[in-house]
SELUM-743383 format. One record per atom (N, C-alpha, C, O, CB): x, y, z; atom name. Coordinates in pm, 1 decimal, m for minus. Each point is the difference from the previous one (the first is absolute). Glycine has a CB too. Example, Ala and Ser with C-alpha at 12.3 -4.5 7.8 and 13.67 -1.06 7.14 Angstrom:
# residues 2
1319.0/m569.0/780.0/N .
m89.0/119.0/0.0/CA .
90.0/120.0/0.0/C .
103.6/m1.9/66.5/O .
m292.8/m115.4/58.1/CB .
154.2/222.3/m196.6/N .
82.0/119.0/6.0/CA .
m77.0/109.0/73.0/C .
50.9/110.8/16.9/O .
67.5/m173.6/m231.4/CB .
END
This chain:
# residues 104
84.1/m105.6/52.4/N .
m77.5/87.9/m71.0/CA .
99.1/144.8/11.2/C .
110.5/4.7/54.0/O .
m372.9/m142.0/4.5/CB .
197.6/240.1/m118.1/N .
71.7/145.7/m0.6/CA .
m92.6/74.8/54.3/C .
m115.7/m13.3/m39.8/O .
252.7/3.2/m154.0/CB .
m113.4/82.0/271.7/N .
m46.7/168.8/74.1/CA .
27.9/109.0/m56.1/C .
115.2/37.1/m22.7/O .
m82.4/m106.0/208.4/CB .
m153.5/142.7/m219.1/N .
7.7/139.0/m29.0/CA .
m45.5/53.7/137.2/C .
m78.4/m70.4/63.7/O .
32.7/65.2/m330.8/CB .
78.3/98.5/308.6/N .
0.7/142.1/103.7/CA .
m58.5/62.3/m41.6/C .
80.5/24.3/m89.9/O .
82.1/m4.4/164.1/CB .
m307.3/88.9/m116.6/N .
m41.2/88.7/0.1/CA .
58.2/155.0/95.3/C .
44.1/16.4/113.8/O .
m206.2/m227.8/m193.3/CB .
141.9/275.9/m1.8/N .
45.5/169.4/109.7/CA .
m72.7/19.1/114.8/C .
59.5/39.5/100.3/O .
m22.9/104.2/m291.6/CB .
m174.9/m168.3/195.0/N .
m63.3/5.2/101.3/CA .
m1.5/m136.3/112.4/C .
m38.8/12.2/116.1/O .
m78.7/160.0/m282.1/CB .
156.2/m272.6/120.2/N .
20.5/m105.5/64.0/CA .
156.7/68.4/98.1/C .
6.9/m6.6/122.7/O .
m150.7/m205.4/m342.1/CB .
219.7/254.0/158.0/N .
157.7/3.0/34.1/CA .
m68.4/96.5/148.6/C .
m4.7/m28.7/119.6/O .
216.3/31.8/m419.0/CB .
m249.6/98.4/234.2/N .
m46.5/81.8/80.7/CA .
m40.9/m5.4/145.9/C .
37.8/72.9/91.7/O .
m73.3/m38.3/m291.7/CB .
m81.4/m174.3/203.5/N .
m21.3/m42.7/57.8/CA .
92.6/m73.3/123.2/C .
m2.2/12.9/122.4/O .
m146.7/29.3/m311.5/CB .
208.8/m102.9/121.9/N .
91.1/m75.4/101.7/CA .
121.7/120.5/70.4/C .
69.1/m41.2/93.3/O .
m102.6/m222.0/m261.5/CB .
44.1/339.7/142.2/N .
54.4/107.0/82.7/CA .
m98.4/79.7/103.5/C .
53.3/39.7/103.5/O .
103.0/m21.4/m302.5/CB .
m291.7/7.7/180.5/N .
m105.2/35.9/39.1/CA .
m10.9/m68.1/126.9/C .
1.2/48.7/113.0/O .
m86.2/1.3/m330.2/CB .
73.0/m184.8/176.3/N .
m36.6/m98.7/92.5/CA .
138.2/m94.9/70.1/C .
3.2/m120.3/26.1/O .
m247.7/120.9/m181.4/CB .
355.3/107.7/173.3/N .
96.1/m104.3/50.2/CA .
m2.2/m88.9/108.9/C .
76.4/m94.3/20.9/O .
21.8/233.6/m109.0/CB .
m202.6/m96.0/162.1/N .
m74.3/m55.0/126.6/CA .
11.9/m194.7/28.7/C .
48.5/m62.6/94.2/O .
m243.6/310.2/m154.6/CB .
121.0/m299.5/m78.9/N .
11.8/m77.1/m32.1/CA .
65.7/m68.0/m128.8/C .
m40.2/m96.7/m64.8/O .
m99.6/161.1/220.1/CB .
240.3/6.2/m170.9/N .
68.0/m38.5/m117.0/CA .
74.7/m145.2/m52.3/C .
30.6/m38.5/m112.8/O .
m19.8/270.7/167.7/CB .
3.9/m294.1/79.7/N .
15.1/m166.6/m26.6/CA .
m110.4/m115.9/m26.7/C .
18.2/m103.6/m63.8/O .
152.5/168.1/207.0/CB .
m279.4/m25.4/m84.1/N .
m158.9/m30.8/m5.6/CA .
m31.5/4.0/m177.1/C .
m80.0/m79.6/m49.1/O .
6.2/218.9/328.2/CB .
129.7/m61.6/m343.2/N .
m31.5/89.9/m78.5/CA .
48.8/m101.3/m116.4/C .
m63.9/m57.4/m88.1/O .
78.1/308.3/229.8/CB .
148.2/m251.2/m102.6/N .
91.5/m74.9/m74.8/CA .
m48.0/m149.7/m67.1/C .
m10.9/m49.0/m112.4/O .
172.7/180.3/274.0/CB .
m187.1/m179.3/7.3/N .
m44.2/m149.2/m16.9/CA .
m119.5/m56.4/m54.4/C .
m14.1/m112.9/m47.0/O .
131.5/117.2/210.6/CB .
m205.7/91.0/m151.4/N .
m142.7/m22.4/m66.9/CA .
59.5/40.3/m137.2/C .
m32.1/m95.4/m70.9/O .
m174.2/157.7/269.9/CB .
279.2/30.8/m281.7/N .
67.1/0.5/m141.3/CA .
35.5/m132.5/m30.4/C .
m42.6/m46.3/m105.8/O .
135.3/268.2/124.2/CB .
7.0/m320.8/85.3/N .
54.2/m108.4/m48.8/CA .
m151.0/m87.4/m22.8/C .
m51.4/m42.9/m103.3/O .
325.3/65.8/233.7/CB .
m313.7/m27.8/m3.3/N .
m89.8/m117.8/m47.6/CA .
m80.4/30.8/m129.4/C .
m12.5/m82.7/m90.3/O .
m12.0/13.8/333.8/CB .
m33.4/203.9/m246.4/N .
m74.1/0.4/m133.8/CA .
98.2/m24.9/m155.2/C .
m43.5/m13.5/m114.4/O .
m130.2/195.6/266.9/CB .
308.4/m181.6/m107.3/N .
107.2/21.3/m116.0/CA .
m47.2/m199.2/m78.7/C .
m33.9/m32.6/m113.8/O .
311.9/270.5/287.7/CB .
m256.1/m324.4/m44.3/N .
m17.1/m107.8/20.1/CA .
m95.5/m54.7/m47.5/C .
18.4/m92.6/m78.9/O .
82.8/131.5/217.9/CB .
m259.1/11.3/m97.3/N .
m136.9/m49.7/m20.7/CA .
m122.4/122.1/m15.3/C .
m89.0/28.8/80.0/O .
180.7/m247.8/64.5/CB .
m53.3/290.0/m306.1/N .
m74.2/87.3/m5.8/CA .
m146.3/m17.8/21.4/C .
m76.7/60.1/75.3/O .
249.8/2.7/m193.6/CB .
m194.5/m166.0/28.4/N .
m169.1/22.2/18.0/CA .
m58.9/m72.5/122.5/C .
m121.4/10.9/17.2/O .
92.5/m1.2/m274.8/CB .
94.5/m75.7/336.6/N .
m71.0/m77.6/104.1/CA .
45.7/109.3/134.7/C .
m86.1/m1.3/87.9/O .
102.6/m294.7/m211.7/CB .
66.2/360.5/144.7/N .
10.7/114.5/43.1/CA .
m118.3/130.1/52.6/C .
m38.4/49.6/105.9/O .
224.2/m152.0/m249.5/CB .
m213.4/118.8/m13.5/N .
m57.7/142.5/m16.4/CA .
m187.7/m43.2/m42.1/C .
m47.6/m109.6/m29.7/O .
343.1/253.1/m85.3/CB .
m353.0/m30.3/126.6/N .
m150.8/m2.4/m29.6/CA .
m2.2/113.8/m72.8/C .
32.6/118.2/10.6/O .
m135.4/m231.2/184.8/CB .
20.3/m11.8/m325.6/N .
m23.4/115.6/m152.3/CA .
m106.9/57.9/58.7/C .
m78.8/m46.0/82.6/O .
139.4/m80.4/m323.6/CB .
m51.4/295.5/158.9/N .
m21.7/127.1/24.3/CA .
m142.1/7.1/m100.4/C .
m9.3/m81.8/m91.5/O .
291.4/175.7/155.6/CB .
m387.4/4.2/m42.8/N .
m73.4/m18.2/m170.9/CA .
m16.4/149.8/m2.9/C .
63.2/83.1/65.1/O .
m229.0/m339.3/m91.8/CB .
49.7/279.1/m78.7/N .
4.8/195.2/36.5/CA .
91.4/24.5/m48.7/C .
46.2/m77.5/m83.7/O .
m123.7/129.9/282.7/CB .
142.1/67.5/m166.0/N .
70.9/86.0/m85.7/CA .
161.3/m67.0/58.9/C .
104.3/60.8/m23.8/O .
m308.6/196.1/m7.3/CB .
202.4/m370.7/98.8/N .
175.2/m55.4/2.9/CA .
m59.9/m155.5/m58.0/C .
47.3/m104.0/45.8/O .
123.1/253.9/223.4/CB .
m243.8/m150.6/m340.2/N .
m26.6/m143.7/m67.6/CA .
166.6/m2.2/m62.4/C .
63.3/80.8/m68.1/O .
m386.4/m83.6/m14.0/CB .
354.5/m120.4/137.2/N .
112.5/m67.4/m89.2/CA .
122.7/24.7/81.6/C .
112.2/m39.1/m32.1/O .
m218.1/80.0/m208.8/CB .
64.7/55.2/393.7/N .
85.7/m21.7/117.3/CA .
m13.3/m113.6/127.7/C .
m95.7/m77.2/6.2/O .
103.4/312.9/m77.8/CB .
87.3/m234.2/158.1/N .
m36.5/m53.9/93.1/CA .
58.5/48.4/125.4/C .
106.9/60.8/m4.9/O .
m152.2/m224.4/m143.5/CB .
m17.4/141.6/267.2/N .
38.5/42.1/105.5/CA .
21.7/m143.2/140.2/C .
m63.7/m101.6/27.8/O .
m70.3/364.3/m146.5/CB .
231.2/m210.1/162.3/N .
25.0/m57.0/135.5/CA .
56.9/84.2/112.3/C .
67.6/102.9/m2.5/O .
m37.3/m293.4/m124.7/CB .
m69.8/128.9/210.2/N .
m23.7/98.0/195.5/CA .
113.3/m77.4/10.1/C .
19.1/m115.9/m36.6/O .
m301.2/160.3/186.1/CB .
394.5/77.4/m65.6/N .
159.6/m20.4/31.5/CA .
m38.6/m4.3/184.3/C .
56.6/m59.5/91.7/O .
114.8/233.0/m349.2/CB .
m280.6/m90.5/255.6/N .
m45.8/m12.7/142.0/CA .
m172.5/56.3/21.4/C .
m52.7/55.5/m96.4/O .
340.7/m12.4/172.0/CB .
m348.2/m57.1/22.2/N .
m84.8/44.5/41.4/CA .
m24.9/162.4/m68.2/C .
98.1/66.5/33.1/O .
m51.0/m251.7/169.3/CB .
m122.5/251.2/m267.0/N .
m35.1/79.3/m66.7/CA .
106.7/71.3/m74.5/C .
3.1/122.8/m6.9/O .
m180.6/m130.9/147.6/CB .
256.5/m62.3/m190.9/N .
81.9/34.0/m86.7/CA .
81.8/m135.3/m121.1/C .
53.9/m107.9/24.8/O .
m41.2/319.1/193.2/CB .
m41.5/m130.2/m360.6/N .
25.2/m103.6/m103.9/CA .
65.2/27.6/m159.5/C .
10.8/113.2/m47.1/O .
m209.8/m198.5/190.5/CB .
228.7/m6.9/m196.4/N .
82.9/19.1/m113.5/CA .
m73.4/m3.6/m118.8/C .
m74.9/m97.1/m11.2/O .
250.6/7.6/123.4/CB .
m173.9/163.6/m196.1/N .
m73.7/m24.3/m124.8/CA .
105.1/9.8/m152.7/C .
40.6/94.2/m68.0/O .
m273.0/19.0/221.8/CB .
248.9/m272.4/m161.5/N .
46.6/m30.1/m102.1/CA .
m46.3/m76.3/m131.8/C .
m101.9/m68.9/m4.7/O .
221.9/106.0/178.6/CB .
m34.2/m16.8/m278.6/N .
m57.0/m89.7/m148.1/CA .
96.7/m114.0/m30.1/C .
117.5/11.7/34.7/O .
m216.1/206.4/m160.9/CB .
60.1/m316.6/70.1/N .
50.3/m111.0/m32.6/CA .
m23.3/2.3/m140.3/C .
m113.8/m8.0/m46.2/O .
87.0/m104.2/258.3/CB .
120.0/121.9/m276.0/N .
9.9/26.7/m163.5/CA .
m83.4/m124.6/m54.5/C .
m109.5/12.0/m54.9/O .
370.9/112.6/40.2/CB .
m198.6/m241.1/35.9/N .
m42.6/m125.8/m44.2/CA .
m146.9/m61.9/1.6/C .
m49.6/m79.9/m79.5/O .
268.8/65.7/144.2/CB .
m281.0/80.3/61.1/N .
m157.0/m11.7/71.5/CA .
m20.4/116.9/m104.0/C .
m72.8/m54.3/m83.2/O .
56.6/m28.8/392.5/CB .
34.0/187.7/m344.7/N .
m95.7/150.3/m25.3/CA .
m27.0/m60.4/m152.8/C .
m113.0/10.5/m47.5/O .
242.9/249.3/211.2/CB .
m25.4/m322.1/m237.9/N .
m0.5/m87.7/m134.7/CA .
m109.1/m23.5/m25.7/C .
m86.8/60.5/m62.8/O .
259.9/m159.5/81.4/CB .
m165.8/m65.5/72.0/N .
m33.9/m94.2/m44.7/CA .
m164.1/30.6/m1.1/C .
m75.7/m31.1/m92.0/O .
300.7/m112.2/164.5/CB .
m274.3/232.6/89.0/N .
m147.5/70.4/17.7/CA .
m27.2/85.9/m95.8/C .
m115.2/43.4/m0.1/O .
121.5/m50.5/220.5/CB .
111.7/68.8/m354.7/N .
m61.2/54.1/m28.6/CA .
20.8/106.8/m0.4/C .
26.2/54.2/m107.4/O .
m110.7/m184.3/136.3/CB .
80.5/221.4/118.5/N .
4.3/106.0/74.4/CA .
100.5/113.0/m86.8/C .
10.8/120.7/21.2/O .
m60.6/m280.2/214.0/CB .
99.7/98.2/m311.3/N .
147.7/84.8/m63.6/CA .
m36.2/117.9/m72.5/C .
96.1/76.0/m11.2/O .
35.8/m285.4/m32.6/CB .
m245.6/254.4/m13.7/N .
m53.6/79.6/m74.1/CA .
m107.1/93.9/134.4/C .
3.3/122.9/m4.8/O .
28.3/m310.7/m264.8/CB .
m59.5/165.8/304.9/N .
m33.8/47.0/151.6/CA .
50.4/79.6/82.2/C .
m34.0/109.5/45.0/O .
m15.0/m266.2/m56.2/CB .
172.9/58.7/32.6/N .
100.4/92.3/118.1/CA .
106.8/95.6/m98.0/C .
40.4/100.9/57.6/O .
m29.4/m326.6/161.9/CB .
44.0/203.0/m375.4/N .
25.0/41.7/m65.2/CA .
145.6/93.8/39.8/C .
26.8/119.6/m11.3/O .
m282.3/m179.4/m65.2/CB .
364.7/m111.4/150.0/N .
117.3/108.5/37.4/CA .
60.3/63.6/m139.2/C .
m52.4/m21.3/m109.3/O .
127.9/m123.3/339.6/CB .
50.3/231.5/m210.2/N .
37.1/61.5/m119.3/CA .
111.3/m102.4/m47.4/C .
40.5/m24.7/m113.5/O .
m102.8/284.5/180.9/CB .
95.4/m306.5/44.3/N .
140.7/m115.3/m93.6/CA .
m110.4/m135.9/35.9/C .
24.9/m57.0/106.2/O .
323.4/170.1/m29.1/CB .
m432.6/m151.6/m134.8/N .
m51.3/m127.5/63.7/CA .
78.6/m100.6/m139.2/C .
12.5/m122.3/m5.3/O .
m303.4/217.1/167.6/CB .
323.5/m14.8/m239.4/N .
35.8/m99.9/m171.0/CA .
141.2/m53.2/57.6/C .
26.7/m117.4/m25.4/O .
m137.5/295.3/m231.6/CB .
197.4/m108.0/327.0/N .
124.7/m0.6/31.6/CA .
m2.5/m76.6/149.7/C .
113.7/m23.1/41.0/O .
m52.7/250.1/m198.0/CB .
m136.3/m257.5/219.3/N .
28.4/m57.4/137.8/CA .
m17.4/m155.0/14.2/C .
m121.5/m17.9/8.6/O .
44.7/240.5/79.2/CB .
133.9/m328.4/m82.1/N .
m5.3/m91.7/m0.5/CA .
m132.0/m58.3/91.3/C .
m47.9/63.4/94.1/O .
297.3/m28.8/m166.4/CB .
m296.1/m160.3/28.8/N .
m100.6/m59.0/90.1/CA .
15.9/m13.8/169.3/C .
m77.0/23.9/93.0/O .
46.5/m143.9/m316.2/CB .
166.3/70.6/215.2/N .
27.9/m32.4/154.7/CA .
44.5/136.6/92.4/C .
63.1/m9.3/105.3/O .
24.9/m244.6/m190.3/CB .
m128.8/369.2/31.0/N .
17.0/123.2/71.7/CA .
m117.6/28.0/128.6/C .
m120.2/m23.0/m13.7/O .
230.5/111.7/m230.9/CB .
m61.1/m46.5/341.7/N .
m99.7/51.4/80.6/CA .
13.0/127.0/30.0/C .
86.9/34.1/80.2/O .
m112.9/m224.0/m3.0/CB .
m73.6/298.9/m147.0/N .
42.1/124.1/119.0/CA .
m59.3/65.6/75.0/C .
m108.3/48.7/m32.5/O .
214.8/m19.7/m74.4/CB .
m62.4/m13.3/204.9/N .
m65.4/72.1/107.7/CA .
m11.4/131.3/m13.4/C .
97.8/68.1/m30.7/O .
m29.4/m217.2/157.8/CB .
m227.5/218.7/m99.2/N .
m12.5/68.9/m29.8/CA .
m43.5/124.6/108.7/C .
m3.5/117.2/m37.6/O .
m1.7/m285.4/m155.2/CB .
m25.8/128.9/325.5/N .
m80.8/114.7/72.3/CA .
15.0/m101.8/139.9/C .
m5.1/m123.0/0.4/O .
m200.2/272.9/m212.8/CB .
229.3/m39.5/353.7/N .
m32.2/m86.0/88.5/CA .
m16.1/76.6/110.9/C .
75.8/96.4/10.2/O .
25.8/m275.8/m108.4/CB .
m199.9/156.1/203.4/N .
m92.0/54.4/122.6/CA .
m108.4/m34.9/18.9/C .
m63.5/m94.7/m46.5/O .
147.3/246.5/34.0/CB .
m117.9/m48.3/107.0/N .
m127.0/m65.3/30.3/CA .
m109.5/10.1/m73.9/C .
m4.5/102.4/m68.1/O .
74.6/m81.1/248.2/CB .
m159.8/m94.1/m189.0/N .
m85.4/m50.1/m134.3/CA .
m89.1/187.1/17.9/C .
58.7/81.0/m71.7/O .
m111.2/m476.5/86.9/CB .
m27.5/437.1/38.0/N .
m73.6/94.1/m47.3/CA .
174.9/127.3/m87.2/C .
m6.1/59.4/m107.7/O .
m292.4/m116.5/365.8/CB .
373.0/56.2/m199.6/N .
94.3/61.1/m55.1/CA .
m6.7/m22.0/m176.8/C .
m39.2/71.2/m92.4/O .
173.0/m101.8/343.1/CB .
m64.8/m126.9/m239.7/N .
19.7/m60.7/m120.3/CA .
m93.5/6.8/m109.6/C .
19.6/20.4/m119.8/O .
92.0/m143.5/252.6/CB .
m242.3/96.8/m51.9/N .
m91.9/2.8/m84.7/CA .
m39.3/128.9/m39.8/C .
m29.4/2.9/m119.5/O .
m25.3/m198.0/201.1/CB .
44.5/296.4/m26.8/N .
m2.8/170.5/m9.9/CA .
m149.8/m22.6/62.9/C .
m96.5/36.7/m67.0/O .
264.4/85.4/m184.7/CB .
m188.2/m185.0/385.7/N .
m112.9/74.7/12.7/CA .
m31.1/31.5/139.0/C .
28.6/m65.0/100.5/O .
m102.9/m30.3/m300.1/CB .
2.4/220.9/187.8/N .
0.8/96.5/137.8/CA .
m114.1/58.7/26.6/C .
m10.4/72.9/98.7/O .
218.8/m16.8/m125.8/CB .
END
């Protein structure tokens, strides 16, 4: 598996430095079993997965192979989709669910 980290995800690592080890552990688990550890999202986040790091804290990611197999690639519309191998996991966002999902 290959990992790509979006800028927003990397900012989150700095912002939530107090749980950095838990985040790193969850990233490793997702890298080993991307579909088993994540919950597929629906609606505007179709094609993405969420995975809890701890209570009230989640990671949002995209597994390119699953996205393409489900036919979500056109919906997600990654700018680098054609250049990204199937075995890539893109870590997009992290944080409390209301912050990540934009609920306020």
